[in-house]
C-alpha positions as CSV (number, residue, x, y, z in Angstrom):
1,X,-54.2,-16.3,-9.7
2,X,-52.0,-17.6,-7.1
3,X,-48.9,-17.5,-9.4
4,X,-49.9,-14.0,-10.3
5,X,-50.1,-12.6,-6.8
6,X,-46.8,-14.5,-5.7
7,X,-45.0,-12.9,-8.6
8,X,-46.2,-9.4,-7.4
9,X,-45.3,-10.0,-4.0
10,X,-41.6,-11.2,-5.2
11,X,-41.4,-8.1,-7.2
12,X,-42.3,-5.8,-4.2
13,X,-40.0,-7.8,-1.7
14,X,-37.3,-7.0,-4.4
15,X,-38.0,-3.4,-4.3
16,X,-38.1,-3.2,-0.6
17,X,-34.7,-5.1,-0.6
18,X,-33.2,-2.5,-3.0
19,X,-34.4,0.3,-1.2
20,X,-33.1,-1.1,2.0
21,X,-29.7,-1.5,0.8
22,X,-29.8,2.0,-0.7
23,X,-30.7,3.6,2.6
24,X,-28.0,1.3,4.3
25,X,-25.4,3.0,2.0
26,X,-26.8,6.6,2.8
27,X,-26.8,5.9,6.5
28,X,-23.0,5.0,6.3
29,X,-22.0,7.7,4.2
30,X,-23.9,10.1,6.8
31,X,-22.2,8.6,10.0
32,X,-18.8,9.3,8.1
33,X,-19.6,12.7,7.3
34,X,-20.9,13.3,10.8
35,X,-17.8,12.0,12.3
36,X,-15.5,13.9,10.3
37,X,-17.5,17.1,11.0
38,X,-17.2,16.3,14.9
39,X,-13.5,15.6,14.9
40,X,-12.2,18.3,12.4
41,X,-12.3,21.1,15.2
42,X,-10.2,18.8,17.5
43,X,-7.7,18.2,14.9
44,X,-7.5,21.9,13.9
45,X,-7.1,22.7,18.0
46,X,-4.3,20.3,17.9
47,X,-2.5,21.6,15.2
48,X,-2.4,25.0,16.1
49,X,-1.5,24.6,20.1
50,X,1.1,21.8,19.8
51,X,4.0,23.8,18.4
52,X,5.0,26.0,21.7
53,X,3.9,25.8,25.4
54,X,4.9,28.8,27.5
55,X,5.2,28.7,31.3
56,X,7.1,30.2,34.1
57,X,7.2,26.8,35.6
58,X,6.5,23.0,35.9
59,X,6.0,21.1,39.1
60,X,6.1,17.2,38.8
61,X,4.4,15.5,41.7
62,X,5.1,11.7,42.9
63,X,2.5,9.3,43.7
64,X,1.6,10.7,47.0
65,X,1.2,14.3,45.5
66,X,4.5,15.6,47.0
67,X,6.4,18.1,44.7
68,X,9.5,16.1,43.5
69,X,11.0,18.1,40.5
70,X,10.7,21.9,39.6
71,X,11.5,23.3,36.3
72,X,11.2,27.1,36.6
73,X,12.1,30.8,36.1
74,X,12.5,31.3,38.9
75,X,12.6,27.9,40.9
76,X,11.1,28.3,44.3
77,X,13.4,28.6,47.6
78,X,14.4,25.1,49.3
79,X,12.9,24.1,52.7
80,X,16.1,24.7,54.4
81,X,15.9,28.6,53.8
82,X,16.2,30.9,51.1
83,X,18.6,31.6,47.9
84,X,20.8,34.3,47.6
85,X,19.1,35.4,44.4
86,X,16.4,34.0,42.2
87,X,17.4,30.9,40.3
88,X,16.1,29.5,37.2
89,X,16.6,25.9,36.3
90,X,15.8,22.4,37.6
91,X,15.6,21.3,41.1
92,X,15.1,17.6,42.2
93,X,13.8,17.0,45.9
94,X,13.8,13.8,47.9
95,X,10.8,12.3,49.4
96,X,10.9,14.5,52.4
97,X,10.9,17.6,50.5
98,X,14.8,18.5,50.7
99,X,16.7,19.7,47.7
100,X,19.0,17.0,46.3
101,X,19.9,18.6,43.2
102,X,20.0,22.1,42.0
103,X,21.0,22.5,38.5
104,X,20.5,26.3,37.7
């Protein structure tokens, strides 16, 4: 009687282990599918917007938040005064904010 009960229990353990392996495989597939579905929109968004950036200007700040480099159309007037006419190009300022290079 004991041998028969042991065999029945061993068979049930084997069936439970088989089901556990099947459930683990299904869970791995589900996680992969969900991860793919969640990352797909961000990949599509990057592909559609990465080609061209349009802007009238770009200002680069230093670590203290001071405006050091301007790229624009037009670039802003210098601290010392106004430009004779609007300028388009690149301006580099020193730490005090004075224009050191104007490449227009």
